[in-house]
All heavy atoms as an XYZ file, in Angstrom:
932
protein
N     201.729     84.793    115.980
C     201.893     85.482    117.238
C     202.990     84.940    118.086
O     203.216     83.839    118.147
C     200.433     85.287    118.053
C     200.197     86.129    119.000
S     198.432     86.082    119.498
C     198.483     87.492    120.687
N     203.586     85.744    118.781
C     204.813     85.482    119.612
C     204.420     84.743    120.865
O     203.452     85.105    121.584
C     205.467     86.828    119.901
O     206.561     86.495    120.840
N     205.160     83.719    121.192
C     204.911     82.984    122.543
C     205.453     83.827    123.669
O     205.144     83.560    124.783
C     205.603     81.648    122.446
O     207.109     81.860    122.267
C     204.993     80.739    121.311
N     206.241     84.830    123.413
C     206.808     85.501    124.574
C     205.835     86.541    125.076
O     206.068     87.212    126.145
C     208.030     86.290    124.171
O     207.791     87.392    123.226
N     204.640     86.759    124.495
C     203.765     87.714    124.831
C     203.871     89.043    124.391
O     203.151     90.021    124.566
N     205.075     89.274    123.576
C     205.291     90.624    123.071
C     204.486     90.969    121.914
O     204.022     90.100    121.163
C     206.815     90.732    122.619
N     204.125     92.113    121.759
C     203.170     92.671    120.699
C     203.996     92.700    119.472
O     205.239     93.050    119.534
C     202.537     93.873    121.059
C     201.487     93.892    122.104
C     200.796     95.244    122.334
C     199.704     95.147    123.225
N     199.042     96.336    123.561
N     203.427     92.439    118.296
C     204.177     92.570    117.022
C     204.575     94.016    116.801
O     203.859     94.989    117.271
C     203.159     92.090    116.099
C     201.977     91.868    116.648
C     202.067     91.926    118.085
N     205.591     94.271    116.144
C     206.046     95.626    115.776
C     204.962     96.360    115.091
O     204.310     95.657    114.058
C     207.391     95.554    115.011
O     207.726     96.892    114.427
N     204.809     97.562    115.175
C     203.952     98.468    114.499
C     204.790     99.548    113.834
O     204.082    100.588    113.457
C     202.726     99.064    115.287
C     201.886     97.885    115.673
C     200.607     98.541    116.295
N     199.614     97.458    116.540
C     198.381     97.721    116.845
N     197.981     98.898    116.955
N     197.654     96.622    117.050
N     206.031     99.436    113.696
C     206.897    100.376    113.204
C     206.690    100.763    111.738
O     206.135     99.897    110.962
N     207.149    101.863    111.378
C     207.072    102.334    109.837
C     207.872    101.404    109.044
O     207.678    101.256    107.792
C     207.458    103.724    109.661
C     206.635    104.810    110.280
C     207.038    106.223    110.007
O     207.487    106.352    108.938
O     206.770    107.044    110.906
N     208.958    100.655    109.559
C     209.828     99.797    108.794
C     209.121     98.514    108.371
O     209.720     97.905    107.644
C     211.169     99.661    109.525
C     210.905     99.107    110.947
O     209.809     99.229    111.478
O     211.960     98.426    111.438
N     208.024     98.152    109.035
C     207.374     96.848    108.661
C     206.467     97.155    107.448
O     205.538     97.953    107.487
C     206.513     96.485    109.909
C     205.845     95.130    109.616
O     205.856     94.700    108.502
O     205.426     94.578    110.659
N     206.766     96.503    106.304
C     206.054     96.770    105.022
C     204.457     96.403    105.213
O     203.675     97.020    104.450
C     206.642     95.906    104.028
C     207.766     95.133    104.680
C     207.896     95.582    106.144
N     204.270     95.471    106.120
C     202.778     95.136    106.342
C     201.948     96.355    106.891
O     200.766     96.313    106.839
C     202.641     93.892    107.281
N     202.567     97.306    107.498
C     201.943     98.380    108.033
C     201.726     99.487    107.141
O     201.039    100.547    107.398
C     202.713     98.946    109.299
C     202.704     97.981    110.398
O     201.860     97.307    110.630
N     203.699     97.944    111.251
N     202.303     99.474    105.904
C     202.204    100.544    104.906
C     200.705    101.011    104.693
O     200.475    102.305    104.871
N     199.843    100.093    104.297
C     198.408    100.577    104.063
C     197.704    101.178    105.315
O     197.005    102.254    105.212
C     197.750     99.326    103.611
C     198.713     98.379    103.163
C     199.995     98.700    103.948
N     198.023    100.643    106.459
C     197.304    101.113    107.690
C     197.903    102.574    107.979
O     197.241    103.447    108.289
C     197.601    100.183    108.843
C     197.239    100.746    110.190
C     196.910     98.872    108.722
N     199.308    102.652    107.884
C     199.774    104.008    108.159
C     199.447    105.060    107.220
O     199.189    106.172    107.503
C     201.362    103.891    108.226
C     201.895    103.022    109.323
C     203.454    102.902    109.104
C     201.542    103.541    110.701
N     199.210    104.611    105.890
C     198.727    105.572    104.857
C     197.358    106.009    105.225
O     196.950    107.248    105.056
C     198.821    105.002    103.533
N     196.364    105.034    105.669
C     195.110    105.370    105.984
C     195.045    106.305    107.218
O     194.267    107.222    107.318
C     194.282    104.032    106.302
N     195.794    106.040    108.207
C     195.848    106.892    109.470
C     196.273    108.326    109.149
O     195.759    109.282    109.581
C     196.904    106.197    110.409
C     196.297    105.021    111.064
C     197.246    107.328    111.630
C     197.214    104.202    112.024
N     197.324    108.432    108.175
C     197.816    109.663    107.734
C     196.611    110.404    107.014
O     196.434    111.566    107.345
C     198.917    109.560    106.889
C     199.604    110.844    106.358
C     200.311    111.592    107.488
O     200.814    111.075    108.399
O     200.331    112.862    107.263
N     195.975    109.750    106.111
C     194.856    110.407    105.388
C     193.728    110.892    106.300
O     193.267    111.999    106.224
C     194.367    109.468    104.266
C     193.153    109.946    103.546
C     193.651    111.164    102.612
C     192.598    108.879    102.734
N     193.288    109.974    107.159
C     192.163    110.184    107.978
C     192.502    111.143    109.142
O     191.633    111.742    109.715
C     191.486    108.914    108.427
C     191.021    107.944    107.366
C     190.556    106.603    108.003
C     189.963    108.657    106.490
N     193.842    111.195    109.455
C     194.165    111.973    110.680
C     194.219    113.471    110.336
O     194.404    114.326    111.107
N     194.285    113.831    108.920
C     194.296    115.172    108.595
C     193.037    115.950    108.799
O     192.019    115.305    108.608
C     194.670    115.212    107.076
C     196.144    114.868    106.769
C     196.588    115.079    105.387
O     196.215    115.998    104.846
N     197.422    114.319    104.862
N     193.207    117.101    109.340
C     191.977    117.847    109.713
C     190.949    117.985    108.609
O     191.426    118.270    107.412
C     192.521    119.203    110.353
C     191.198    119.981    110.783
C     191.605    121.124    111.746
N     190.466    121.601    112.325
C     190.315    122.769    112.838
N     191.431    123.545    112.937
N     189.221    123.095    113.424
N     189.742    117.862    108.933
C     188.650    117.887    108.007
C     188.353    116.720    107.223
O     187.151    116.538    106.779
C     188.652    119.206    107.190
C     188.781    120.410    107.886
C     189.884    121.226    107.938
C     187.877    121.019    108.781
N     189.755    122.277    108.814
C     188.449    122.221    109.235
C     186.519    120.775    109.233
C     187.762    123.073    110.203
C     185.814    121.429    110.081
C     186.461    122.679    110.570
N     189.321    115.773    106.932
C     188.958    114.648    106.127
C     187.785    113.762    106.641
O     186.813    113.384    105.965
C     190.171    113.843    105.809
C     191.136    114.379    104.759
O     190.659    115.440    104.117
N     192.193    114.027    104.625
N     187.905    113.451    107.922
C     186.717    112.551    108.467
C     185.443    113.337    108.551
O     184.452    112.760    108.274
C     187.051    112.112    109.922
C     188.022    110.906    110.012
C     188.475    110.693    111.443
C     187.444    109.665    109.329
N     185.533    114.632    108.713
C     184.324    115.435    108.767
C     183.689    115.481    107.379
O     182.387    115.300    107.227
C     184.685    116.810    109.239
C     183.499    117.822    109.282
C     182.411    117.439    110.387
N     181.250    118.397    110.319
C     181.151    119.462    110.931
N     182.183    119.938    111.648
N     180.119    120.272    110.834
N     184.480    115.579    106.277
C     183.904    115.567    104.906
C     183.191    114.217    104.702
O     182.104    114.123    104.227
C     185.078    115.778    103.816
C     184.591    115.419    102.421
C     185.577    117.169    104.039
N     183.863    113.106    105.094
C     183.185    111.797    104.919
C     181.991    111.624    105.711
O     180.988    111.086    105.283
C     184.321    110.744    105.328
C     185.591    110.712    104.411
C     186.552    109.641    105.092
C     185.213    110.344    103.032
N     181.909    112.185    106.900
C     180.820    112.104    107.788
C     179.564    112.884    107.158
O     178.537    112.459    107.066
C     181.153    112.763    109.148
C     179.925    112.983    110.049
C     179.243    114.143    110.308
C     179.324    111.985    110.774
N     178.274    113.924    111.165
C     178.290    112.537    111.521
C     179.590    110.609    111.100
C     177.488    111.856    112.362
C     178.772    109.989    111.885
C     177.656    110.508    112.697
N     179.929    114.011    106.546
C     178.849    114.919    105.924
C     178.286    114.292    104.634
O     177.081    114.460    104.261
C     179.354    116.278    105.706
C     179.751    117.087    106.988
C     178.455    117.323    107.923
O     177.398    117.293    107.485
O     178.791    117.651    109.042
N     179.178    113.589    103.968
C     178.796    112.960    102.703
C     178.118    111.606    102.834
O     177.550    110.984    102.005
C     179.952    112.842    101.742
C     180.408    114.200    101.143
C     181.794    113.865    100.321
C     179.416    114.779    100.293
N     178.241    110.986    104.060
C     177.676    109.673    104.313
C     176.159    109.467    103.914
O     175.784    108.616    103.323
C     178.014    109.268    105.737
C     177.830    107.689    106.041
C     176.343    107.459    106.085
O     175.613    108.147    106.801
O     176.027    106.243    105.847
N     175.264    110.436    104.246
C     173.944    110.337    104.020
C     173.563    110.383    102.519
O     172.627    109.807    101.936
C     173.227    111.428    104.787
C     174.218    111.869    105.754
C     175.604    111.632    105.117
N     174.403    111.060    101.737
C     174.225    111.160    100.319
C     174.958    112.450     99.683
O     175.778    113.121    100.278
N     174.878    112.555     98.342
C     175.588    113.630     97.655
C     175.147    114.947     97.994
O     174.062    115.320     98.462
C     175.445    113.407     96.157
C     174.025    113.716     95.569
C     173.993    113.727     94.115
N     174.548    112.508     93.476
C     174.705    112.330     92.240
N     174.372    113.316     91.311
N     175.189    111.223     91.761
N     176.195    115.892     97.956
C     176.009    117.257     98.383
C     176.723    118.060     97.370
O     177.767    117.765     96.966
C     176.525    117.631     99.718
C     175.736    117.057    101.059
C     176.544    117.316    102.260
C     174.349    117.593    101.008
N     176.143    119.328     97.058
C     176.969    120.285     96.294
C     177.999    120.914     97.103
O     177.969    120.924     98.429
N     178.938    121.561     96.487
C     180.032    122.189     97.218
C     179.546    123.152     98.213
O     179.973    123.234     99.387
C     181.027    122.864     96.221
C     182.252    123.520     97.016
C     183.252    122.697     97.259
C     182.171    124.758     97.409
C     184.430    123.197     97.928
C     183.327    125.358     98.069
C     184.388    124.380     98.400
N     178.618    124.119     97.924
C     178.157    125.188     98.679
C     177.403    124.578    100.022
O     177.684    125.022    101.037
C     177.272    126.136     97.994
C     178.008    126.961     96.973
C     177.004    127.862     96.323
C     179.106    127.771     97.556
N     176.586    123.553     99.788
C     175.929    122.896    100.940
C     177.024    122.323    101.841
O     176.860    122.198    103.088
C     174.837    121.935    100.487
C     174.138    121.239    101.530
C     173.378    122.137    102.569
O     173.057    123.392    102.163
O     173.124    121.718    103.632
N     177.813    121.494    101.258
C     178.948    120.863    102.049
C     179.707    121.893    102.823
O     179.941    121.739    104.061
C     179.858    120.051    101.173
C     180.907    119.285    101.824
C     180.398    118.325    102.882
C     181.751    118.531    100.816
N     180.060    122.978    102.160
C     180.818    123.971    102.797
C     180.074    124.643    104.047
O     180.543    124.760    105.088
C     181.094    125.141    101.896
C     181.632    126.501    102.385
C     183.044    126.346    103.099
N     183.359    127.464    103.716
C     183.029    127.900    104.981
N     182.309    127.067    105.624
N     183.496    129.027    105.431
N     178.711    124.868    103.818
C     177.813    125.330    104.904
C     177.816    124.302    106.123
O     177.894    124.834    107.257
C     176.474    125.492    104.440
C     175.472    126.105    105.381
C     174.046    126.193    104.964
N     173.453    124.991    104.871
C     173.037    124.174    105.912
N     173.177    124.726    107.078
N     172.458    123.016    105.719
N     177.779    123.105    105.853
C     177.776    122.145    106.955
C     179.064    121.939    107.699
O     179.145    121.345    108.765
C     177.390    120.757    106.375
C     175.892    120.720    105.916
C     175.522    119.471    105.312
N     174.211    119.417    104.862
C     173.473    118.429    104.703
N     173.860    117.131    104.931
N     172.271    118.453    104.245
N     180.108    122.329    107.012
C     181.608    122.108    107.479
C     182.019    123.182    108.583
O     183.082    123.112    109.137
C     182.512    122.091    106.423
C     182.341    120.949    105.494
S     182.817    119.372    106.231
C     184.561    119.605    106.534
N     181.128    124.295    108.915
C     181.361    125.149    109.864
C     182.682    126.031    109.606
O     182.695    126.737    108.691
N     183.642    125.774    110.377
C     184.927    126.608    110.244
C     185.842    126.347    109.239
O     186.807    126.912    109.049
C     185.616    126.571    111.668
C     184.819    127.126    112.826
C     184.446    128.622    112.676
O     185.327    129.434    112.285
N     183.201    128.955    112.801
N     185.553    125.265    108.415
C     186.322    124.945    107.241
C     186.319    125.860    106.185
O     185.212    126.226    105.748
C     186.095    123.584    106.844
S     187.089    122.921    105.524
N     187.403    126.597    105.666
C     187.446    127.574    104.719
C     187.008    126.841    103.337
O     187.263    125.634    103.150
C     188.672    128.222    104.600
O     189.705    127.424    104.057
N     186.659    127.601    102.365
C     186.388    127.117    101.088
C     187.588    126.456    100.305
O     187.551    125.354     99.807
C     185.742    128.126    100.065
O     184.412    128.574    100.628
N     188.647    127.159    100.627
C     189.972    126.720    100.037
C     190.372    125.271    100.607
O     190.867    124.422    100.004
C     191.075    127.689     99.950
O     191.396    128.011    101.333
N     190.226    125.286    101.937
C     190.565    124.055    102.655
C     189.750    122.864    102.132
O     190.146    121.825    102.029
C     190.614    124.199    104.180
C     190.823    123.045    104.996
S     192.512    122.261    104.626
C     193.555    123.412    105.470
N     188.451    123.140    102.134
C     187.414    122.232    101.767
C     187.803    121.626    100.365
O     187.781    120.516    100.074
C     185.987    122.718    101.796
C     184.879    121.661    101.309
C     184.935    120.435    102.014
C     183.637    122.408    101.453
N     188.097    122.577     99.459
C     188.450    122.243     98.052
C     189.739    121.345     98.172
O     189.742    120.337     97.501
C     188.720    123.474     97.251
O     189.161    123.108     95.949
N     190.713    121.654     98.837
C     191.906    120.842     98.991
C     191.606    119.447     99.506
O     192.127    118.464     99.011
C     192.942    121.487    100.031
O     193.278    122.811     99.407
C     194.188    120.730    100.145
N     190.698    119.398    100.645
C     190.521    118.122    101.190
C     189.589    117.193    100.273
O     189.716    116.034    100.153
C     189.673    118.292    102.510
C     190.506    118.994    103.584
C     191.798    118.101    103.762
N     192.552    118.701    104.955
C     193.878    118.686    104.935
N     194.515    118.389    103.845
N     194.536    119.256    105.812
N     188.720    117.869     99.520
C     187.917    117.070     98.508
C     188.938    116.528     97.448
O     188.634    115.393     97.101
C     186.857    117.969     97.910
C     185.640    118.258     98.778
C     184.813    119.336     98.225
C     184.805    116.992     99.047
N     189.815    117.270     96.939
C     190.822    116.885     96.001
C     191.517    115.633     96.598
O     191.871    114.649     95.831
C     191.726    117.874     95.511
C     190.982    118.983     94.706
C     191.853    120.164     94.440
O     193.002    120.238     94.782
N     191.260    121.224     93.833
N     191.929    115.793     97.759
C     192.753    114.696     98.411
C     191.941    113.453     98.555
O     192.457    112.280     98.272
C     193.169    115.135     99.724
C     194.161    114.160    100.510
C     194.528    114.901    101.853
O     193.799    115.367    102.490
N     195.760    114.650    102.098
N     190.727    113.649     98.977
C     189.766    112.408     99.084
C     189.428    111.718     97.810
O     189.246    110.666     97.706
C     188.555    112.724     99.950
C     188.870    113.179    101.452
C     187.644    113.772    102.070
C     189.272    111.844    102.123
N     189.437    112.559     96.723
C     189.179    112.086     95.349
C     190.344    111.347     95.003
O     190.187    110.260     94.360
C     188.885    113.274     94.429
C     187.472    113.888     94.593
C     187.286    115.070     93.627
O     187.034    114.842     92.413
N     187.393    116.220     94.178
N     191.551    111.781     95.214
C     192.946    111.035     94.854
C     192.879    109.785     95.541
O     193.354    108.794     94.949
C     194.008    111.920     95.223
O     194.053    113.071     94.337
N     192.330    109.693     96.712
C     192.385    108.435     97.473
C     191.154    107.619     97.195
O     190.996    106.467     97.692
C     192.272    108.838     98.948
N     190.303    108.053     96.181
C     189.219    107.357     95.702
C     188.080    106.982     96.662
O     187.478    105.975     96.710
C     189.632    106.028     94.964
C     190.463    106.344     93.730
C     190.792    105.054     92.993
N     191.611    104.224     93.718
C     193.021    103.986     93.674
N     193.561    104.589     92.633
N     193.634    103.201     94.342
N     188.030    107.911     97.654
C     186.968    107.767     98.775
C     185.808    108.681     98.397
O     184.610    108.451     98.898
C     187.507    108.279    100.021
C     188.606    107.360    100.681
C     189.170    107.821    101.889
C     188.149    105.862    100.739
N     185.994    109.760     97.551
C     184.938    110.716     97.238
C     184.929    110.962     95.681
O     186.182    110.835     95.052
C     185.130    112.138     97.904
C     184.226    113.152     97.360
C     185.026    111.941     99.461
N     183.910    111.139     95.090
C     183.877    111.248     93.598
C     183.125    112.629     93.425
O     182.131    112.960     94.150
C     183.372    110.275     92.816
C     181.918    109.959     93.000
C     181.506    108.611     92.229
O     182.381    108.030     91.557
O     180.334    108.263     92.445
N     183.405    113.327     92.418
C     182.718    114.548     91.922
C     181.920    114.200     90.816
O     182.349    113.583     89.750
C     183.714    115.661     91.525
C     183.074    117.025     91.230
C     184.194    118.006     91.043
C     183.578    119.379     90.713
N     184.576    120.433     90.500
N     180.661    114.466     90.753
C     179.689    114.228     89.672
C     179.679    115.330     88.724
O     180.055    116.420     88.937
C     178.278    114.034     90.335
C     178.375    112.727     91.352
O     178.621    111.751     91.016
N     177.932    113.116     92.589
N     179.079    114.961     87.531
C     178.919    115.942     86.469
C     178.228    117.191     86.850
O     178.461    118.347     86.332
C     178.194    115.213     85.312
C     178.542    113.860     85.490
C     178.620    113.633     87.073
N     177.216    117.099     87.845
C     176.535    118.266     88.357
C     177.231    118.991     89.408
O     176.733    119.897     90.015
C     175.103    117.777     88.808
C     175.150    116.960     90.045
O     176.304    116.576     90.517
O     174.066    116.618     90.595
N     178.548    118.621     89.592
C     179.442    119.259     90.498
C     179.119    118.952     92.045
O     179.540    119.605     92.964
C     179.581    120.867     90.305
C     180.138    121.082     88.853
C     180.660    122.469     88.853
C     180.952    122.962     87.496
N     181.973    122.469     86.618
N     178.363    118.014     92.197
C     178.036    117.500     93.579
C     179.147    116.486     93.964
O     179.844    115.955     93.031
C     176.608    116.946     93.662
O     176.636    115.686     92.933
N     179.222    116.160     95.206
C     180.162    115.119     95.657
C     179.513    114.074     96.411
O     178.392    114.320     97.057
C     181.203    115.905     96.613
C     181.996    116.811     95.951
C     181.580    118.197     95.776
C     183.277    116.544     95.479
C     182.428    119.239     95.199
C     184.082    117.421     94.783
C     183.600    118.740     94.671
O     184.408    119.642     94.011
N     180.034    112.914     96.256
C     179.389    111.735     97.089
C     180.455    110.699     97.292
O     181.528    110.774     96.716
C     178.270    111.094     96.208
C     178.621    110.461     95.059
C     177.410    109.863     94.334
O     176.548    109.355     94.980
O     177.419    109.955     93.083
N     180.216    109.832     98.244
C     181.242    108.831     98.507
C     181.222    107.769     97.547
O     180.209    107.532     96.818
C     180.887    108.126     99.867
C     180.742    109.048    101.187
C     180.399    108.285    102.433
C     182.176    109.561    101.367
N     182.398    107.248     97.263
C     182.607    106.026     96.329
C     182.148    104.818     97.206
O     181.914    104.904     98.350
C     183.993    105.922     95.862
O     184.851    105.752     97.075
C     184.455    107.215     95.113
N     182.288    103.717     96.478
C     182.094    102.500     97.291
C     183.059    102.218     98.364
O     182.739    101.976     99.492
C     182.173    101.231     96.267
O     181.193    101.382     95.300
C     182.078     99.900     97.002
N     184.302    102.654     98.126
C     185.350    102.623     99.221
C     184.924    103.557    100.336
O     185.231    103.350    101.556
C     186.647    102.824     98.589
N     184.628    104.756     99.964
C     184.101    105.706    101.008
C     183.007    105.299    101.803
O     183.016    105.393    103.079
N     181.997    104.577    101.198
C     180.857    103.963    102.019
C     181.413    102.910    102.838
O     180.863    102.726    103.977
C     179.773    103.469    101.042
C     178.966    104.700    100.322
C     177.820    104.328     99.625
N     178.069    103.361     98.512
C     178.542    103.763     97.247
N     178.710    105.015     97.071
N     178.736    102.826     96.371
N     182.261    102.104    102.368
C     182.811    100.947    103.238
C     183.571    101.602    104.454
O     183.475    100.987    105.506
C     183.710    100.063    102.408
C     182.960     99.225    101.309
C     183.923     98.494    100.445
O     185.118     98.868    100.282
N     183.377     97.450     99.805
N     184.303    102.602    104.198
C     184.937    103.272    105.311
C     183.935    103.805    106.294
O     184.121    103.577    107.456
C     185.936    104.430    104.860
C     186.623    105.134    105.827
C     187.443    104.283    106.726
C     187.492    106.319    105.259
N     182.930    104.358    105.765
C     181.840    104.965    106.695
C     181.322    103.718    107.620
O     181.149    103.929    108.762
N     181.117    102.528    106.912
C     180.555    101.518    107.727
C     181.582    101.117    108.797
O     181.256    100.674    109.857
C     180.248    100.288    106.703
N     182.877    101.072    108.417
C     183.974    100.740    109.315
C     183.930    101.758    110.463
O     184.243    101.347    111.628
C     185.263    100.724    108.706
N     183.548    102.953    110.145
C     183.517    103.971    111.251
C     182.405    104.060    112.247
O     182.215    104.728    113.114
C     183.855    105.388    110.617
C     185.174    105.600    110.080
C     185.226    106.938    109.169
C     186.307    105.564    111.079
N     181.372    103.146    111.926
C     180.206    103.038    112.653
C     180.541    102.693    114.183
O     179.871    103.213    115.095
C     179.252    102.006    112.161
C     178.769    102.291    110.819
C     177.412    102.944    110.824
O     176.643    102.886    111.756
O     177.078    103.673    109.935
N     181.556    101.936    114.444
C     182.048    101.701    115.752
C     182.463    102.894    116.443
O     182.326    103.045    117.615
N     183.277    103.869    115.786
C     183.658    104.920    116.340
C     182.521    105.836    116.783
O     182.444    106.451    117.910
C     184.578    105.933    115.376
C     184.951    107.217    115.874
C     185.921    105.117    115.062
N     181.457    105.914    115.903
C     180.204    106.551    116.227
C     179.538    106.031    117.471
O     179.227    106.809    118.387
C     179.199    106.593    115.050
C     177.951    107.359    115.352
C     177.663    108.648    115.275
C     176.796    106.864    115.880
N     176.418    108.999    115.564
C     175.906    107.854    116.013
C     176.373    105.601    116.208
C     174.559    107.705    116.520
C     175.098    105.346    116.731
C     174.123    106.436    116.836
N     179.474    104.756    117.581
C     178.873    104.010    118.722
C     179.586    104.318    120.068
O     179.103    104.664    121.018
C     178.707    102.494    118.493
N     181.015    104.258    119.837
C     181.844    104.630    121.099
C     181.606    105.936    121.488
O     181.534    106.271    122.701
C     183.251    104.281    120.597
C     184.310    104.749    121.682
C     184.616    104.095    122.811
C     184.921    106.070    121.762
N     185.493    104.875    123.582
C     185.648    106.060    122.965
C     184.860    107.027    120.830
C     186.429    107.094    123.308
C     185.685    108.208    121.305
C     186.383    108.205    122.475
N     181.593    106.914    120.590
C     181.377    108.365    120.911
C     180.075    108.449    121.624
O     180.021    109.363    122.644
C     181.611    109.292    119.704
O     180.445    109.149    118.856
N     179.076    107.925    121.243
C     177.662    107.965    121.841
C     177.815    107.468    123.267
O     177.316    108.202    124.220
C     176.658    107.330    120.966
C     176.519    107.998    119.721
C     176.072    109.366    119.745
O     175.153    109.801    120.337
N     176.919    110.259    118.978
N     178.506    106.328    123.346
C     178.524    105.744    124.757
C     179.405    106.542    125.652
O     179.027    106.742    126.776
C     179.126    104.291    124.665
C     179.365    103.644    125.935
N     178.343    103.043    126.746
C     180.584    103.500    126.575
C     178.833    102.678    127.839
N     180.241    102.774    127.840
N     180.502    106.924    124.985
C     181.520    107.663    125.921
C     180.882    109.032    126.412
O     180.935    109.471    127.571
C     182.778    108.059    125.113
C     183.733    108.836    125.714
C     184.622    108.386    126.695
C     183.937    110.266    125.621
N     185.384    109.410    127.231
C     184.984    110.594    126.570
C     183.404    111.225    124.804
C     185.448    111.943    126.718
C     183.855    112.571    125.058
C     184.839    112.850    125.927
N     180.253    109.694    125.424
C     179.584    110.954    125.807
C     178.475    110.819    126.889
O     178.413    111.658    127.902
C     178.902    111.663    124.504
N     177.693    109.736    126.775
C     176.648    109.469    127.851
C     177.337    109.120    129.142
O     176.629    109.399    130.213
C     175.784    108.404    127.282
N     178.458    108.501    129.239
C     179.114    108.065    130.464
C     180.331    108.764    130.789
O     180.974    108.316    131.701
C     179.363    106.474    130.257
C     178.063    105.684    130.013
O     177.196    105.824    130.684
N     178.227    104.801    128.883
N     180.597    109.838    130.197
C     181.847    110.681    130.429
C     182.008    110.971    131.894
O     183.036    110.733    132.543
C     181.859    111.898    129.621
N     180.948    111.487    132.601
C     181.151    111.872    134.002
C     181.388    110.611    134.791
O     182.163    110.708    135.733
C     179.797    112.628    134.498
C     179.875    114.071    133.910
O     180.882    114.607    133.439
N     178.658    114.600    133.756
N     180.607    109.657    134.605
C     180.667    108.343    135.380
C     182.137    107.768    135.248
O     182.735    107.299    136.235
C     179.638    107.397    134.879
C     179.643    106.031    135.615
C     178.479    105.280    135.103
O     177.293    105.652    134.987
O     178.799    104.108    134.827
N     182.664    107.770    133.964
C     183.833    107.293    133.676
C     185.042    108.044    134.490
O     185.994    107.501    134.974
C     184.210    107.213    132.206
O     183.137    106.384    131.598
C     185.492    106.551    131.855
N     184.796    109.338    134.311
C     185.946    110.230    134.895
C     185.837    109.980    136.438
O     186.931    109.984    137.060
C     185.596    111.766    134.614
C     185.834    112.051    133.188
O     186.612    111.260    132.509
O     185.366    113.110    132.753
N     184.736    109.842    137.064
C     184.643    109.608    138.530
C     185.249    108.227    138.889
O     186.088    108.129    139.810
C     183.248    109.584    138.894
O     182.702    110.890    138.589
C     182.985    109.458    140.398
N     185.054    107.221    138.026
C     185.651    105.890    138.327
C     187.194    105.955    138.114
O     187.893    105.368    138.955
C     185.072    104.825    137.345
C     183.621    104.501    137.656
C     183.038    103.532    136.518
O     183.722    103.144    135.761
O     181.814    103.416    136.547
N     187.612    106.623    137.092
C     189.086    106.847    136.892
C     189.727    107.511    138.064
O     190.821    107.202    138.547
C     189.352    107.530    135.583
N     189.044    108.509    138.671
C     189.511    109.247    139.849
C     189.617    108.378    141.103
O     190.659    108.509    141.810
N     188.711    107.459    141.317
C     188.774    106.528    142.447
C     189.949    105.568    142.210
O     190.426    105.060    143.219
C     187.399    105.875    142.493
C     186.450    106.676    143.112
C     185.097    105.682    143.333
N     183.906    106.413    142.918
C     182.986    105.999    142.207
N     183.000    104.805    141.798
N     182.052    106.759    141.818
N     190.212    105.214    141.022
C     191.214    104.174    140.764
C     192.641    104.684    140.969
O     193.531    103.859    141.252
C     191.146    103.639    139.295
N     192.770    105.913    141.107
C     194.159    106.491    141.307
C     194.564    106.427    142.775
O     194.316    106.315    143.722
C     194.133    108.001    140.949
C     194.160    108.110    139.378
C     194.240    109.634    139.039
N     193.727    109.703    137.691
C     193.280    110.785    137.179
N     193.282    111.926    137.764
N     192.863    110.760    135.880
């Protein structure tokens, strides 16, 4: 850690950031987190997953599933159902904090907005 108080670089040129930036890129693509969320409770067939995904088209879902399989977060079973791999389940556990934050934020959104307005 720097004694000057400056934060370390988070630029793309720092090789230590490679895995983090790749994860942000993967998870930042539309529908990827939603697929992981829907598969977290257990395996689902394509049609059931598609039904749960709302506005996501079948072709987009297929593309996202292939992408998540390539990243080894989702696997396709012989019965053509999909489920999270060990890495996918670990990611789900890591995202529990996001779920907790969203619940807290949603419950306190009006209060937080009011406090922010007073601070201005």
